[in-house]
All heavy atoms as an XYZ file, in Angstrom:
767
protein
N       0.846     -1.185      0.000
C       0.000      0.000      0.000
C       0.889      1.245      0.000
O       1.818      1.350      0.793
C      -0.888     -0.021      1.244
C      -1.771      1.194      1.374
S      -2.968      1.048      2.716
C      -2.140      1.987      3.972
N       0.605      2.161     -0.887
C       1.353      3.420     -0.934
C       0.914      4.323      0.216
O      -0.227      4.262      0.673
C       1.104      4.122     -2.259
N       1.819      5.147      0.679
C       1.482      6.104      1.731
C       1.102      7.445      1.109
O       1.416      7.725     -0.057
C       2.673      6.327      2.676
O       3.722      6.968      1.948
C       3.160      5.021      3.282
N       0.449      8.275      1.886
C       0.075      9.606      1.431
C       1.331     10.401      1.034
O       1.337     11.117      0.042
C      -0.701     10.320      2.535
C      -1.183     11.677      2.140
C      -1.989     12.321      3.277
N      -2.741     13.413      2.748
C      -3.944     13.335      2.228
N      -4.564     12.183      2.172
N      -4.563     14.390      1.754
N       2.394     10.244      1.811
C       3.646     10.943      1.520
C       4.228     10.497      0.179
O       4.706     11.321     -0.602
C       4.658     10.703      2.640
C       5.946     11.471      2.444
C       6.909     11.277      3.608
O       6.460     11.210      4.765
O       8.112     11.179      3.317
N       4.182      9.196     -0.111
C       4.679      8.700     -1.396
C       3.861      9.261     -2.557
O       4.417      9.632     -3.600
C       4.640      7.171     -1.429
C       5.669      6.528     -0.519
C       5.471      5.033     -0.391
O       4.315      4.552     -0.404
O       6.497      4.336     -0.279
N       2.552      9.324     -2.385
C       1.695      9.889     -3.427
C       2.000     11.375     -3.603
O       2.177     11.860     -4.719
C       0.202      9.660     -3.116
C      -0.678     10.402     -4.120
C      -0.125      8.174     -3.114
N       2.102     12.103     -2.492
C       2.417     13.530     -2.572
C       3.742     13.764     -3.293
O       3.849     14.654     -4.135
C       2.469     14.156     -1.175
C       1.098     14.325     -0.539
O       0.079     14.288     -1.260
O       1.052     14.508      0.697
N       4.740     12.964     -2.977
C       6.044     13.092     -3.650
C       5.921     12.823     -5.144
O       6.499     13.538     -5.969
C       7.070     12.140     -3.034
C       7.533     12.575     -1.653
O       7.277     13.731     -1.258
O       8.148     11.732     -0.957
N       5.161     11.797     -5.504
C       4.995     11.437     -6.910
C       4.279     12.545     -7.687
O       4.582     12.777     -8.860
C       4.226     10.123     -7.035
N       3.374     13.243     -7.038
C       2.612     14.292     -7.717
C       3.493     15.445     -8.177
O       3.151     16.155     -9.123
C       1.505     14.820     -6.810
C       0.433     13.802     -6.451
C      -0.551     14.395     -5.460
C      -0.281     13.294     -7.686
N       4.636     15.600     -7.541
C       5.570     16.651     -7.956
C       6.181     16.337     -9.330
O       6.823     17.201     -9.928
C       6.669     16.852     -6.913
C       6.201     17.606     -5.711
N       6.107     18.978     -5.676
C       5.771     17.177     -4.509
C       5.650     19.368     -4.509
N       5.440     18.288     -3.771
N       5.978     15.120     -9.824
C       6.461     14.746    -11.154
C       5.471     15.127    -12.259
O       5.804     15.064    -13.436
C       6.729     13.243    -11.218
C       7.768     12.704    -10.238
C       7.800     11.181    -10.298
C       9.130     13.296    -10.532
N       4.247     15.495    -11.874
C       3.217     15.839    -12.854
C       3.265     17.340    -13.105
O       3.016     18.138    -12.211
C       1.813     15.428    -12.361
C       0.750     15.841    -13.377
C       1.761     13.935    -12.090
N       3.579     17.684    -14.341
C       3.744     19.097    -14.683
C       2.536     19.640    -15.436
O       1.968     18.962    -16.290
C       4.990     19.282    -15.535
C       5.290     20.727    -15.846
C       6.579     20.911    -16.609
O       7.635     20.558    -16.051
O       6.522     21.408    -17.734
N       2.165     20.861    -15.095
C       1.194     21.596    -15.893
C       2.004     22.291    -16.975
O       2.764     23.218    -16.679
C       0.444     22.617    -15.039
C      -0.608     23.369    -15.825
O      -0.349     23.708    -16.999
O      -1.686     23.648    -15.272
N       1.884     21.850    -18.230
C       2.733     22.415    -19.272
C       2.490     23.897    -19.532
O       3.379     24.600    -20.003
C       2.401     21.571    -20.507
C       1.114     20.901    -20.209
C       1.004     20.809    -18.723
N       1.315     24.388    -19.218
C       1.039     25.813    -19.407
C       1.731     26.665    -18.349
O       2.156     27.779    -18.622
C      -0.459     26.078    -19.371
C      -1.189     25.499    -20.557
C      -2.649     25.871    -20.570
O      -3.309     25.762    -19.524
O      -3.114     26.272    -21.639
N       1.839     26.131    -17.134
C       2.461     26.882    -16.043
C       3.959     26.616    -15.937
O       4.682     27.403    -15.337
C       1.787     26.551    -14.709
C       0.309     26.897    -14.598
C      -0.238     26.453    -13.245
C       0.075     28.380    -14.807
N       4.410     25.485    -16.466
C       5.824     25.148    -16.400
C       6.275     24.738    -15.013
O       7.437     24.931    -14.647
N       5.371     24.191    -14.238
C       5.712     23.698    -12.891
C       4.796     22.535    -12.556
O       3.799     22.310    -13.240
C       5.595     24.804    -11.840
C       4.204     25.328    -11.611
S       4.095     26.622    -10.345
C       5.095     27.888    -11.055
N       5.142     21.817    -11.482
C       4.314     20.681    -11.095
C       2.938     21.171    -10.636
O       2.747     22.354    -10.385
C       5.003     19.833    -10.026
C       5.144     20.542     -8.694
O       4.117     20.891     -8.086
O       6.293     20.742     -8.253
N       1.988     20.250    -10.528
C       0.621     20.651    -10.179
C       0.418     20.896     -8.690
O      -0.614     21.429     -8.295
C      -0.409     19.626    -10.671
C      -0.225     18.288     -9.957
C      -0.339     19.463    -12.178
C      -1.432     17.414    -10.035
N       1.400     20.532     -7.879
C       1.274     20.725     -6.431
C       1.475     22.198     -6.054
O       0.687     22.768     -5.303
C       2.259     19.818     -5.668
C       2.195     20.089     -4.175
C       1.968     18.356     -5.966
N       2.521     22.811     -6.589
C       2.851     24.200     -6.218
C       1.726     25.194     -6.513
O       1.437     26.058     -5.700
C       4.153     24.638     -6.887
C       5.372     23.886     -6.396
C       5.602     24.002     -4.898
O       5.439     25.088     -4.337
O       5.948     22.977     -4.287
N       1.057     25.104     -7.665
C      -0.039     26.045     -7.898
C      -1.334     25.655     -7.197
O      -2.346     26.331     -7.323
C      -0.206     26.048     -9.424
C       0.330     24.751     -9.872
C       1.415     24.382     -8.888
N      -1.311     24.561     -6.449
C      -2.488     24.174     -5.673
C      -3.571     23.488     -6.477
O      -4.744     23.522     -6.109
N      -3.193     22.814     -7.551
C      -4.180     22.146     -8.387
C      -4.566     20.765     -7.868
O      -5.604     20.232     -8.243
C      -3.658     22.015     -9.821
C      -3.476     23.330    -10.565
C      -2.785     23.097    -11.903
C      -4.807     24.027    -10.757
N      -3.738     20.180     -7.018
C      -4.080     18.872     -6.445
C      -4.711     19.102     -5.082
O      -4.106     19.705     -4.209
C      -2.860     17.953     -6.337
C      -3.274     16.535     -6.158
C      -3.631     15.768     -7.244
C      -3.369     15.983     -4.897
C      -4.062     14.461     -7.094
C      -3.792     14.683     -4.723
C      -4.141     13.919     -5.829
N      -5.927     18.623     -4.905
C      -6.698     18.897     -3.693
C      -6.549     17.834     -2.608
O      -6.394     18.148     -1.448
C      -8.176     19.041     -4.030
C      -8.549     20.321     -4.739
C      -7.599     21.222     -5.210
C      -9.865     20.634     -4.958
C      -7.949     22.379     -5.857
C     -10.242     21.801     -5.603
C      -9.275     22.667     -6.058
O      -9.636     23.820     -6.696
N      -6.653     16.556     -2.987
C      -6.670     15.529     -1.951
C      -6.376     14.161     -2.559
O      -6.541     13.962     -3.759
C      -8.045     15.487     -1.275
C      -8.036     14.735      0.043
O      -6.951     14.504      0.612
O      -9.127     14.380      0.525
N      -5.963     13.255     -1.703
C      -5.791     11.863     -2.102
C      -6.383     10.989     -0.998
O      -6.252     11.295      0.184
C      -4.305     11.504     -2.362
C      -3.472     11.623     -1.099
C      -4.184     10.114     -2.954
N      -7.088      9.954     -1.420
C      -7.643      8.971     -0.490
C      -7.015      7.628     -0.831
O      -7.000      7.226     -1.993
C      -9.163      8.897     -0.652
C      -9.873     10.208     -0.360
C     -11.331     10.202     -0.797
O     -11.792      9.181     -1.358
O     -11.988     11.229     -0.597
N      -6.490      6.974      0.180
C      -5.843      5.682     -0.026
C      -6.567      4.647      0.823
O      -6.736      4.828      2.030
C      -4.353      5.732      0.366
C      -3.635      6.775     -0.480
C      -3.716      4.360      0.207
C      -2.249      7.100     -0.004
N      -7.000      3.594      0.146
C      -7.678      2.502      0.844
C      -7.086      1.197      0.333
O      -7.455      0.717     -0.745
C      -9.184      2.561      0.571
C      -9.988      1.613      1.424
C     -11.477      1.792      1.185
O     -11.973      2.922      1.301
O     -12.124      0.775      0.880
N      -6.116      0.676      1.076
C      -5.428     -0.534      0.635
C      -4.714     -0.275     -0.683
O      -3.992      0.703     -0.815
N      -4.972     -1.100     -1.696
C      -4.304     -0.924     -2.986
C      -4.982      0.105     -3.902
O      -4.560      0.309     -5.023
C      -4.374     -2.322     -3.606
C      -5.634     -2.887     -3.048
C      -5.731     -2.352     -1.641
N      -6.035      0.751     -3.405
C      -6.778      1.720     -4.213
C      -6.398      3.142     -3.817
O      -6.279      3.459     -2.639
C      -8.286      1.545     -4.026
C      -8.797      0.206     -4.468
C     -10.279      0.092     -4.201
C     -10.793     -1.294     -4.540
N     -12.219     -1.437     -4.242
N      -6.229      3.975     -4.828
C      -5.889      5.375     -4.599
C      -6.834      6.240     -5.418
O      -7.062      5.976     -6.605
C      -4.444      5.644     -5.005
O      -4.134      6.990     -4.839
N      -7.378      7.266     -4.777
C      -8.283      8.203     -5.458
C      -7.735      9.605     -5.278
O      -7.575     10.084     -4.157
C      -9.681      8.118     -4.879
C     -10.653      9.115     -5.490
C     -12.058      8.934     -4.923
N     -12.941      9.938     -5.469
C     -13.431     10.966     -4.770
N     -13.139     11.090     -3.488
N     -14.217     11.838     -5.345
N      -7.428     10.258     -6.379
C      -6.919     11.620     -6.347
C      -7.967     12.602     -6.825
O      -8.745     12.299     -7.729
N      -7.994     13.772     -6.197
C      -8.943     14.822     -6.563
C      -8.141     16.065     -6.915
O      -7.302     16.510     -6.130
C      -9.916     15.118     -5.405
C     -10.642     13.837     -4.998
C     -10.907     16.213     -5.809
C     -11.375     13.931     -3.684
N      -8.400     16.599     -8.105
C      -7.648     17.762     -8.548
C      -8.561     18.725     -9.294
O      -9.710     18.417     -9.615
C      -6.479     17.341     -9.447
C      -6.897     16.966    -10.836
N      -6.755     17.829    -11.901
C      -7.471     15.847    -11.332
C      -7.215     17.252    -12.989
N      -7.648     16.035    -12.677
N      -8.026     19.882     -9.581
C      -8.728     20.873    -10.381
C      -7.779     21.381    -11.448
O      -6.628     20.930    -11.549
C      -9.225     22.030     -9.496
O     -10.147     22.821    -10.228
N      -8.252     22.308    -12.233
C      -7.450     22.966    -13.259
C      -7.641     24.466    -13.090
O      -8.561     24.902    -12.400
C      -7.890     22.524    -14.654
C      -7.766     21.027    -14.950
C      -8.491     20.678    -16.246
C      -6.309     20.620    -15.020
N      -6.802     25.248    -13.731
C      -6.926     26.698    -13.588
C      -8.164     27.237    -14.289
O      -8.667     28.293    -13.922
C      -5.685     27.423    -14.126
O      -5.458     27.016    -15.480
C      -4.461     27.111    -13.271
N      -8.671     26.503    -15.298
C      -9.895     26.924    -15.972
C     -10.580     25.714    -16.596
O      -9.929     24.702    -16.881
C      -9.589     27.960    -17.061
O      -8.867     27.355    -18.115
N     -11.888     25.855    -16.829
C     -12.647     24.745    -17.406
C     -12.169     24.385    -18.805
O     -12.240     23.241    -19.203
C     -14.136     25.070    -17.438
C     -14.775     25.008    -16.094
S     -16.542     25.293    -16.255
C     -17.132     24.319    -14.894
N     -11.677     25.330    -19.537
C     -11.232     25.073    -20.905
C      -9.758     24.746    -21.026
O      -9.205     24.809    -22.118
N      -9.121     24.384    -19.931
C      -7.679     24.120    -19.944
C      -7.347     23.000    -20.928
O      -7.771     21.856    -20.741
C      -7.212     23.733    -18.543
S      -5.466     23.308    -18.464
N      -6.592     23.315    -21.994
C      -6.269     22.282    -22.974
C      -5.326     21.202    -22.446
O      -5.232     20.131    -23.021
C      -5.616     23.068    -24.121
C      -5.119     24.320    -23.496
C      -6.039     24.615    -22.341
N      -4.646     21.479    -21.351
C      -3.713     20.500    -20.780
C      -4.410     19.511    -19.842
O      -3.775     18.566    -19.369
C      -2.596     21.212    -20.027
N      -5.693     19.698    -19.593
C      -6.423     18.849    -18.651
C      -6.266     17.357    -18.885
O      -5.908     16.615    -17.960
N      -6.507     16.860    -20.093
C      -6.369     15.419    -20.323
C      -4.940     14.906    -20.112
O      -4.742     13.808    -19.605
C      -6.801     15.252    -21.790
C      -7.689     16.424    -22.060
C      -7.109     17.547    -21.240
N      -3.962     15.713    -20.461
C      -2.558     15.321    -20.261
C      -2.253     15.228    -18.772
O      -1.629     14.273    -18.310
C      -1.615     16.342    -20.937
C      -1.804     16.316    -22.449
C      -0.155     16.073    -20.564
C      -1.174     17.489    -23.167
N      -2.710     16.210    -18.024
C      -2.482     16.223    -16.574
C      -3.146     15.014    -15.928
O      -2.537     14.328    -15.099
C      -2.980     17.544    -15.957
C      -2.091     18.706    -16.434
C      -3.021     17.457    -14.435
C      -2.622     20.078    -16.091
N      -4.388     14.720    -16.316
C      -5.084     13.574    -15.725
C      -4.361     12.264    -16.016
O      -4.220     11.422    -15.131
C      -6.526     13.503    -16.219
C      -7.433     14.471    -15.496
C      -8.870     14.046    -15.565
O      -9.415     13.864    -16.641
N      -9.483     13.910    -14.417
N      -3.901     12.095    -17.235
C      -3.200     10.865    -17.591
C      -1.874     10.760    -16.833
O      -1.507      9.689    -16.345
C      -2.963     10.782    -19.093
C      -2.394      9.453    -19.542
C      -3.237      8.255    -19.133
O      -4.485      8.355    -19.120
O      -2.641      7.207    -18.803
N      -1.162     11.876    -16.711
C       0.093     11.873    -15.953
C      -0.150     11.565    -14.479
O       0.623     10.831    -13.857
C       0.823     13.203    -16.102
C       1.433     13.392    -17.483
O       1.456     12.428    -18.279
O       1.897     14.511    -17.759
N      -1.221     12.111    -13.912
C      -1.575     11.804    -12.515
C      -1.795     10.305    -12.350
O      -1.251      9.679    -11.444
C      -2.844     12.543    -12.107
C      -2.717     14.016    -11.785
C      -4.088     14.669    -11.695
C      -1.955     14.199    -10.484
N      -2.590      9.756    -13.241
C      -2.902      8.325    -13.173
C      -1.618      7.497    -13.281
O      -1.409      6.547    -12.525
C      -3.872      7.971    -14.301
C      -4.456      6.591    -14.224
C      -5.565      6.374    -15.258
N      -6.792      7.070    -14.850
C      -7.254      8.196    -15.413
N      -6.610      8.752    -16.415
N      -8.360      8.757    -14.981
N      -0.744      7.869    -14.178
C       0.483      7.112    -14.413
C       1.427      7.146    -13.211
O       1.918      6.091    -12.782
C       1.208      7.648    -15.665
O       0.345      7.489    -16.793
C       2.509      6.902    -15.907
N       1.696      8.336    -12.655
C       2.664      8.397    -11.552
C       2.143      7.687    -10.304
O       2.919      7.057     -9.593
C       3.125      9.841    -11.210
C       3.805     10.488    -12.384
C       2.017     10.694    -10.665
N       0.847      7.760    -10.057
C       0.302      7.077     -8.878
C       0.273      5.570     -9.115
O       0.625      4.789     -8.228
C      -1.096      7.630     -8.502
C      -1.705      6.829     -7.364
C      -1.002      9.103     -8.125
N      -0.104      5.144    -10.307
C      -0.160      3.707    -10.619
C       1.212      3.061    -10.540
O       1.317      1.862    -10.271
C      -0.763      3.496    -11.998
N       2.262      3.828    -10.756
C       3.624      3.277    -10.713
C       4.172      3.112     -9.295
O       5.266      2.573     -9.123
C       4.568      4.149    -11.537
C       4.389      3.938    -13.024
O       3.965      2.877    -13.460
N       4.685      4.957    -13.807
N       3.445      3.560     -8.300
C       3.892      3.395     -6.914
C       3.680      1.956     -6.464
O       2.679      1.317     -6.825
C       3.130      4.347     -5.987
C       3.387      5.830     -6.200
C       2.431      6.649     -5.338
C       4.827      6.188     -5.871
N       4.621      1.454     -5.663
C       4.500      0.101     -5.119
C       3.225     -0.014     -4.295
O       2.911      0.864     -3.474
C       5.695     -0.242     -4.233
C       6.959     -0.483     -5.035
O       6.840     -0.794     -6.244
O       8.049     -0.358     -4.468
N       2.486     -1.085     -4.517
C       1.294     -1.364     -3.732
C       0.019     -0.751     -4.280
O      -1.058     -1.000     -3.746
N       0.123      0.038     -5.339
C      -1.084      0.630     -5.935
C      -1.548     -0.259     -7.080
O      -0.802     -0.532     -8.014
C      -0.823      2.066     -6.445
C      -2.044      2.608     -7.165
C      -0.436      2.972     -5.292
N      -2.793     -0.718     -6.986
C      -3.360     -1.589     -8.011
C      -4.485     -0.911     -8.783
O      -4.797     -1.309     -9.898
C      -3.866     -2.881     -7.375
C      -2.754     -3.705     -6.737
C      -3.283     -4.904     -5.986
O      -4.491     -5.231     -6.117
O      -2.486     -5.512     -5.236
N      -5.103      0.078     -8.172
C      -6.237      0.754     -8.813
C      -6.137      2.247     -8.548
O      -5.915      2.666     -7.411
C      -7.547      0.200     -8.244
C      -8.784      0.721     -8.923
C     -10.046      0.097     -8.348
O     -10.010     -1.075     -7.921
O     -11.065      0.799     -8.317
N      -6.293      3.052     -9.604
C      -6.189      4.504     -9.484
C      -7.431      5.157    -10.074
O      -7.839      4.840    -11.185
C      -4.949      5.048    -10.220
C      -4.877      6.565    -10.111
C      -3.682      4.408     -9.688
N      -8.000      6.047     -9.308
C      -9.123      6.854     -9.782
C      -8.703      8.313     -9.650
O      -8.224      8.737     -8.598
C     -10.361      6.582     -8.921
C     -11.577      7.352     -9.338
C     -12.776      7.051     -8.442
O     -12.812      5.977     -7.809
O     -13.654      7.910     -8.371
N      -8.854      9.068    -10.718
C      -8.511     10.484    -10.708
C      -9.780     11.273    -11.027
O     -10.386     11.073    -12.086
C      -7.411     10.820    -11.733
C      -6.136     10.015    -11.460
C      -7.129     12.325    -11.747
C      -5.450     10.322    -10.142
N     -10.187     12.120    -10.109
C     -11.403     12.906    -10.282
C     -11.075     14.385    -10.421
O     -10.322     14.944     -9.620
C     -12.339     12.726     -9.083
C     -12.875     11.308     -8.969
O     -12.988     10.627    -10.014
O     -13.176     10.879     -7.849
N     -11.676     14.990    -11.419
C     -11.563     16.426    -11.646
C     -12.740     17.095    -10.955
O     -13.875     16.653    -11.097
C     -11.595     16.713    -13.153
C     -11.615     18.173    -13.569
C     -10.356     18.891    -13.123
C     -11.787     18.262    -15.084
N     -12.456     18.147    -10.193
C     -13.527     18.854     -9.493
C     -13.421     20.351     -9.742
O     -12.336     20.868     -9.988
C     -13.492     18.569     -7.978
O     -14.640     19.158     -7.369
C     -12.240     19.127     -7.320
N     -14.557     21.003     -9.663
C     -14.605     22.471     -9.743
C     -15.122     23.039     -8.424
O     -15.441     24.221     -8.335
C     -15.485     22.918    -10.911
C     -14.999     22.380    -12.213
C     -15.588     21.415    -12.976
C     -13.790     22.736    -12.896
N     -14.816     21.156    -14.084
C     -13.717     21.959    -14.066
C     -12.765     23.641    -12.625
C     -12.664     22.058    -14.964
C     -11.721     23.742    -13.532
C     -11.677     22.959    -14.681
N     -15.234     22.179     -7.411
C     -15.774     22.606     -6.120
C     -14.827     22.175     -5.004
O     -14.765     20.983     -4.693
C     -17.155     21.991     -5.913
C     -17.813     22.470     -4.639
O     -17.515     23.604     -4.197
O     -18.632     21.718     -4.075
N     -14.080     23.077     -4.433
C     -14.106     24.512     -4.702
C     -13.318     24.835     -5.969
O     -12.396     24.098     -6.336
C     -13.426     25.119     -3.481
C     -12.462     24.070     -3.033
C     -13.135     22.749     -3.354
N     -13.680     25.925     -6.613
C     -12.926     26.309     -7.807
C     -11.506     26.719     -7.437
O     -11.253     27.212     -6.335
C     -13.712     27.497     -8.367
C     -14.539     27.996     -7.245
C     -14.757     26.851     -6.309
N     -10.594     26.482     -8.365
C      -9.214     26.896     -8.142
C      -9.132     28.413     -8.170
O      -9.775     29.073     -8.977
C      -8.300     26.321     -9.217
C      -6.881     26.765     -9.046
C      -5.944     26.169     -8.264
C      -6.258     27.913     -9.610
N      -4.769     26.867     -8.309
C      -4.937     27.952     -9.138
C      -6.685     28.921    -10.468
C      -4.039     28.949     -9.495
C      -5.801     29.924    -10.826
C      -4.487     29.928    -10.343
N      -8.327     28.960     -7.260
C      -8.026     30.392     -7.248
C      -6.540     30.543     -6.938
O      -5.916     29.641     -6.363
C      -8.845     31.148     -6.176
O      -8.490     30.644     -4.885
C     -10.346     30.991     -6.401
N      -5.953     31.683     -7.285
C      -4.525     31.883     -7.005
C      -4.166     31.784     -5.523
O      -3.010     31.528     -5.200
C      -4.261     33.293     -7.544
C      -5.278     33.470     -8.617
C      -6.504     32.753     -8.114
N      -5.121     31.935     -4.644
C      -4.840     31.821     -3.206
C      -4.383     30.416     -2.824
O      -3.769     30.227     -1.776
C      -6.071     32.212     -2.375
C      -6.385     33.688     -2.386
C      -7.089     34.151     -3.664
O      -7.832     33.354     -4.281
O      -6.866     35.309     -4.056
N      -4.657     29.431     -3.662
C      -4.261     28.046     -3.377
C      -2.778     27.801     -3.665
O      -2.227     26.779     -3.276
C      -5.105     27.074     -4.196
C      -6.587     27.098     -3.818
C      -7.354     26.006     -4.534
N      -6.853     24.690     -4.204
C      -7.240     23.953     -3.153
N      -8.134     24.418     -2.329
N      -6.717     22.761     -2.944
N      -2.122     28.736     -4.347
C      -0.727     28.546     -4.748
C       0.229     28.656     -3.561
O      -0.022     29.406     -2.621
C      -0.328     29.596     -5.789
C      -1.039     29.440     -7.096
S      -0.325     30.420     -8.442
C      -0.604     32.070     -7.909
N       1.323     27.926     -3.661
C       2.389     28.062     -2.670
C       3.037     29.432     -2.857
O       2.885     30.077     -3.905
C       3.445     26.961     -2.870
O       4.175     27.198     -4.073
N       3.782     29.863     -1.869
C       4.469     31.152     -1.972
C       5.472     31.146     -3.122
O       5.632     32.147     -3.819
C       5.155     31.503     -0.646
C       4.170     31.811      0.478
C       3.185     32.918      0.139
O       3.617     33.972     -0.382
O       1.979     32.734      0.377
N       6.141     30.003     -3.331
C       7.090     29.891     -4.446
C       6.378     30.066     -5.785
O       6.867     30.768     -6.671
C       7.812     28.546     -4.422
C       8.842     28.446     -3.316
O       9.240     29.493     -2.768
O       9.257     27.316     -3.009
N       5.223     29.406     -5.952
C       4.477     29.514     -7.211
C       4.000     30.956     -7.430
O       4.069     31.466     -8.548
C       3.294     28.559     -7.213
N       3.541     31.583     -6.372
C       3.098     32.987     -6.496
C       4.252     33.870     -6.955
O       4.086     34.728     -7.816
C       2.551     33.500     -5.163
C       1.198     32.918     -4.804
C       0.749     33.437     -3.452
C      -0.563     32.785     -3.035
N      -0.981     33.192     -1.687
N       5.428     33.645     -6.397
C       6.594     34.431     -6.771
C       6.983     34.190     -8.243
O       7.160     35.125     -9.013
C       7.781     34.103     -5.867
C       9.043     34.830     -6.232
C       9.214     36.151     -5.892
C      10.048     34.179     -6.935
C      10.365     36.837     -6.255
C      11.198     34.839     -7.301
C      11.370     36.184     -6.957
N       7.053     32.924     -8.626
C       7.449     32.557     -9.989
C       6.463     33.086    -11.019
O       6.860     33.570    -12.084
C       7.610     31.030    -10.123
C       8.822     30.561     -9.298
C       7.739     30.600    -11.574
C       8.902     29.062     -9.106
N       5.171     33.015    -10.696
C       4.152     33.440    -11.650
C       3.760     34.909    -11.512
O       2.882     35.383    -12.236
C       2.915     32.539    -11.516
C       3.172     31.060    -11.841
C       1.951     30.218    -11.520
C       3.563     30.888    -13.298
N       4.386     35.613    -10.586
C       4.146     37.053    -10.462
C       2.889     37.434     -9.708
O       2.336     38.514     -9.940
N       2.420     36.579     -8.815
C       1.267     36.913     -7.964
C       1.785     37.412     -6.619
O       2.553     36.735     -5.962
C       0.385     35.680     -7.720
C      -0.439     35.296     -8.909
C       0.098     34.516     -9.913
C      -1.755     35.707     -9.014
C      -0.655     34.144    -11.011
C      -2.523     35.335    -10.100
C      -1.969     34.554    -11.103
N       1.295     38.549     -6.203
C       1.647     39.074     -4.869
C       3.007     39.519     -4.774
O       3.942     39.746     -4.396
């Protein structure tokens, strides 16, 4: 069974190609639920029309599925709560010119 920390570390490998950084720093990954060999990730995108959405979802599925002990991966896209720049890390805000 993968740990939450292992999943969090793996998520740093998933890049948003439009932002040029992983999806964790801008706050696009909301939560992960781990139940034995099953992992469910919940994420958002910066906008509903984000053309990188399918790529990000597939990359999320791939990095989590490659973790030891993970047999089933579910990746859910949510708009509730909607993503806002307030979700970004301080580093992401600095790099992207927010604040």
